[in-house]
N, C-alpha and C positions, 0 to 999 in steps of 0.2 A: 639481421639488422632491422630495427623498427623504423618505419617511415613516419613522416609527419602525420598528425591526426587530421580528422576531417575538418575541424574548425580552422586549423592553420591553412589547409588547402583552400578552403572557401575564401578566407581573407586574402590569400595570395592571388587567387584567380580573379576575384572581383576587383581588387586593387590594380592588378596588372592589366586587365581588360580596360578599365576606366583610364588608366595612364596612357595606354596605347591609343585609345579612341581620342583622348584629349590632344595628344601630340599630333595625331594625323589630322584632326580638324584644324588645329592652329597652323600646322605646316601647309595645309591646303589653302587656308585663308591668306597666309603670308605669301605663298607662291602666286596665287591669283593676283593679289595686290601688287606684288613685285612685277609680274608680267604686264599688268595694265599700266603701272607707273613707268616702266621701261619703255613701252610702246609710245606712251604719251610724250615722254622726254625726247625720245628719238624723233618723233614727229616734229617737235619744236626745233630740233637741230636741223632736220631736213628743210623746214620752212625758212630757217635762218640762212641756210646754204643757198636756197633759191633766191633770196632777196639780197644776199650780201653784195652783189655787184652794183646795187643801187645805193649802198650804205658806205659810210666812211669807216675807217678803223675805230675811231672814237665811238661812233654809234654802235658798232658791233660789240665793242667791249662793254658798253653800258647794258646792252641786251644780255650779254653773257653773265655780267655781275648780278643782273636782276633775276634772271630765269634759271641760270645754270648752276645751282648749288651742288649738284652731283656731276657737273660736266668737267671733263678733263681736256685741256688745250695743249697741244704740242705742235712743234714746227714740222715734224715728220712722224711717220708711223701710220698705224691703222686709225681709221676714223673718217668722218665726213669732211670734205674740203670746204673751206669758207674763204672766198677771195673778195676783198673789198674793192671799192671804186678807186682807191688810191694805191692799189697794187699790193697790199698786205695779204698774206696767205697763211692759214692755220689749218690744223687737223683737230676737229672737235669729236670727242667720243664720251661715252658714259662711264663713270666710276661705279662699278657694281657694288663695291664694299660701302661706299658712302651712301649709295642709293638704298641698300639694305638697312644701314644704320638709321637712315631717316624714316624708313618704313616702320622699323621696330619702335622707334621713338613715338611715331604717330599712332601705332597700335599697342602701346604699352598697356592700355586698359584691357585689351584682349588677353595679354599674357597674365595679368593679375587675375582675371576671371578664370583662366585655365588653372592657375595655382589653387584658387579657391575650390574649383571643381575637384582637383586631386585630393585636397584635404577632406572635402565632403565625401568623396568616394571611399576614402580610408575609413571614415566613421561609419559609412553605410556598410562596408564590408564587415566591420566588427559587429555591428548590430545584426546583420543578416546571418553571419556565422553563429552568433549566440542564439538567434531565433530558430535556426534550423537544427542546431546540434543539441540544444537543451532537452527537447523531448527524447531524442535518441539516447542522450546520457542518462535520462531518467529510466528509460527502458533497459539500458545496460545495467543500471543499478538494481532495477527490479529483477532482472535475470540472475544477477549475483545473489540476491536475497533468496530466490527460488533454489539456486544451487546450494545454499546453506540450509535449506529446509524451511525457510520462512515463507509460507504461502499466504501472505497478506496482499490485498489489492494495492495497486498504485493509487495515490490520491488523484482524483479527477481534476485535470487542468486543461482547459481549452486553449490550444496554442494558436488557433486561427487557421491552421492547415487541416483541410478535410482528411487528407490521407494519413497524417500523423494521428489525428483523433481516432480514425478507424483502427490504426495499428495499436493505439493505447487501449481502446475498448476490446480489441481481439486479445491482447495480452491479459487483461483483467478477466475476460471470459475463460481463457486457458487456465489461469490461476484458480478461479472458482471451480473449474472442472477437476483440476488436480486435487484441490482441497476436498471436494465431495468424494472423489475416488479414494483418497487417503482415509477419509472418515469411514467410507464403506468397507475398505479393506480391514480397518481396525475392528469394525463391528463384526465382520465375518470371522476374523481371527479370534476375537473374544468369544463368539458363539461356538466356534470349534473347540476352543479350550474348555468352555463351560460344559459342552456336551460330553467331552472325554472325561472331564473331572467329575461330572455328575454321576457317571456310571461307577467310578471308583468310590466316591463319597457315599453313594447309596448303600453299597455293600458293607463298607467299613462302619458306617453309622448304625446299620442294623445289628452288626455283631457287637457293637459297644453298648447299644441301648439296653439290650436284654440283661447283661451283667450289671449295669447301673441300676436297673429296676430291682434286681435281687438284692444288691448292696443297700439300696434305700430301705427296703423292707426290713432287713436284718438290723440296720442301723437304728431304725425307729424302735425295734424290739429292745435293743441294748439300751437306748435312751430311756425307755420306760422302766427297765429293770434297774438302772443305776441312777435314777433321778435324784437320789440323796447325796451322791458323792460329787463334791465340787470339782476336783481335779479331773475326774473322768468326764464330768459334764462339759467342761471347757474343751477337752479333746474331741468329744463327740460333736460339739457345736462346730468346731473347725472342720471335722470330716463332713458334717452335714452341709456346710456352706460350699465346700469344694465339690461335693457331689452335685449340688444344685448348679454350680458353675459349669461342671462337665455336662450336665443334662441340658443346660441352655445351649452350649456349643453344639451338642449332638442334634438338638431340636433345630437349630439354625442350619446345620448341615443337611438334615433331612428336608427342611423346607426349601433349601437351595437345590437339592438333587431331585426331589420329587414334588414339583410344584402342583398345587391343586388346580383343577380346571377353572377357567375364568368364567364367571356368570355375571355379565355386565347388567347394569341397571342404573337408574337415576339416583344420585346421591346429593344431599344438601351439604354444601361445603361448611356451613355454620355448624351443623350437627357433627360433622367429621372433626372440625377444629375443637368443638366443645368436648368431645370424647377424648381427644388427644391431650387437651389441657388438663382434664381430670386425672389422666394417667401420670402426668409429669408435674402436677402441682406442687408436690412435696419437694421434689428436686429443685424446682425453680425457686421455691422459698428459701431452701437451704443455701443456695448460691447467690441469692439476691439478683435473680435474672428477671427482667421485665418481659411480659408476654404481650405482643402486639399483633392483632389480626385484622385483615382487610378483605372484605368480600363484596363484590359488586352485586347490586340488587338483581335478582332474577337469574343468578348464575347457578347452573346445574352441572355437576360433574358426572360423567358417564363412565361407570366401571364397576368392578367387583368390590363390594363394600368391605369384606374381610381383608382382601389384598390391599385396598387403599388405606385401611387402618394400619396394617403392617408397614406399608410404605411410609406413611406420614410419621408414624411413631419412630421408625428407624432414623429418619432425617432429623426429627426434633431431638432425639437422644444424642445423635452425633453433634448437633449444634450446641447442646448443653455441655457435653464433654469437651468441646473445643474452647469453651470459656472457663478460664481458671477462677476468676473472681466475678465481680459484678459485670453485667452486660445486658444486652437486649436481644430478644429473639423475635423475628418478624415472619409471619406466615400470611400469605395472601392468595386469593383465588379470583381470577378475572375472566370475563368472557372474551373470546377472540373471534375473528371472522369465520374461522372454520373449526372451532373447538373451544377448549377451556385451558387456560394457563394457570399454573400453580407455582409458587416460589417459597422457599424456606431460606432465611438469611440469618446469620449470627454475626456477632461482633468480636469473634475470637481472633487468634493470630494467623489464620489462614492455613492452607494446605502446603506443605513443603514442595518445592519444585521437583524433587527427586521422585515423588509419588503422585504428583498431580496428573501426569499423563496416563497412569495405570490405576487410578483410584477406584475404578469400577471393576477391576479384575479381582477375582477371589484371593483372599489371604494377603492382600496389599493394604496396609494400614499405616498411619502415622502415629498411632497410640501404642505405647509400650505393652499394654495389656489387652489390646484389641485383637479380635479374630480376623478382621478383614473380610467378613462375610455380609455385614449389614448393607453396604452400598451395592454389593453384587446382587443381593436379593432384590433391592430396590430397582436396580437396572433391569433385572429379569422381569419384574412386574411391569415396568414401563414398556419393555419390548412386547410383552404379552398383550398389552392394551394398545399396541400400534402407536405409541407415543414417542416423544423425544425428551432427552434430558441433557442439559448443558451445565458445566461447572465454571463459575467465575470466582476466583480466589485472589486475595491480596493480604498484606499484613494487617489491613483494617477489618478483615472478616471474609466470610465465604457465603456465596449465594448459589443455590441450586434452582435452576429454572426448568420446569417440567411443562410439557404440553400434551394434552390428550384430545383425540378427535371426538366429535359428538357421535350420536348413533348413526346419522347419515354417513359421516366420514368413515366410520368403521365398516358399515355395510359396503361402501364403495371399495374399500381396501380388500374386503373379503371377496368381492366379485372379481377383482383382478387376479386373484390367486388361482 
């Protein structure tokens, strides 16, 4: 059986305590007032009794009519004896019910104030319950998100309670730690898969490349011998293009499996972008894609020139292939406080969700004719340069943000190893 939630309990407790306190205070006030009034009226009766022997019956009745609103007069029974000078005798006592009615009428403002206090206490209970439970509900909602695998921070909201703010900051710190650990686990898992796959790929690529080289030589000889025959020439061209395609795949596999040593040095980003643009100028023109580059003044990229060219060319080619028709390609390089940032952005349709999480794994691609090795090679180059890479994709396009440390940052990283 599920009991009432915390918000309901706070409302009930605060309202109940305020109600009890109000009732006790009103009861104490009325009790004191009743006691004082009772003693005062009884004193008047006692004074009348002591003076009654000097008064006539008519004078006594006038006094009783004037003073004794809550007095009760009987000929016999309990009460104070009043005997007049003309021989009349009565018993005078106090009527508690009438006395209390008179006191309540006189203190009606106190009762109204008590009702107002009760209403205000109910409003205060609602506000207090909302103020205390809302941060807890947000934390519960955040825990449910973490349970579903969503490791995003809770929006910062200062509730005014120092303890709740500490709890919220601790929760966000825990989420950030889980996110960093998850990212580290993915990187370690990817590196393990790449290491195992690299050994297999290196052997298979070596065995394939030698027959491909022999086939290319003999194909060139056949092409020279049959240069005048049209039908054979078309077939030979098809064979030649397919061999070139296979050779590119094998070359990528070898580049992925046997990376060349990194020789870092200063690189001018403008020269790097200029070289890449010259490589893809024809493709950009055919697909009517605009080229936009931004480089901060004085920006220097620290890395291996050949590997940086391969990295940028792969990213740019991916961006071009992601745009079916017209579009824009943005490349930029900016200085940061501890290194250099580079980004490549296209205006294509974005990366599907089914492959976005594994886009840097080998043989994972969203293109029907892709090999899935381009971004794996890029990721390896970034790792070799001690950098980071993030993917931001949507139906409006894809942006890859890269960061590379400067020479001092790289030296510091190497000193830690």
